[in-house]
N, C-alpha and C positions, 0 to 999 in steps of 0.2 A: 447575531448571525455571523458576524465577521470572525469572532473567536472560534465558533464551530468550524468554519471553513478553514481557518488556519490550523486547527487541531487535526482535521481530516487530512490536510495537505502534509503536515508533519508525519502523521501516521502512515500515509501512503509512501512518503519518502523513506521512512524508517524500514518499512517492509521491503522496499526495493533494495535498500542497502544490505539488509540481512540476507535476502535471497542471493544477491551478488557475492557477498562474503562466503556464504555456504558453497556457492559454485566454485569460488577460488580455493576454498579449503578442500575441495575434491569430493564433496558429497554428491552421490548419484541422484538422490531425490531431495527436493526442497523441504526445509522444515517449516515453511510458511503455510498457514491454513488458507487454501485457495478460495474457500467460500467467503471468508472474511475479506480477503483481498479483492474479490469480485464485488462485494457489497460496497466497499470503500471506493473502488473505481467508479461504480455506477453512481454513487452519491456525488462524487466530485464532478462527473460528467453532467449530471443534472444541475448542479450548482453553477457550473460554468455557462450553462445555457441561459440562466436567469439574468 
């Protein structure tokens, strides 16, 4: 379970960094899939409650 939580945390961090980099590069829209980001965020919230 710990490995899964670490992987999710790394994935969440990576998505945030990619989104920030795209914003800094001047993209008007984010290249990040919001459905995936929302799923990861919800899973991390659920895991933090446990």
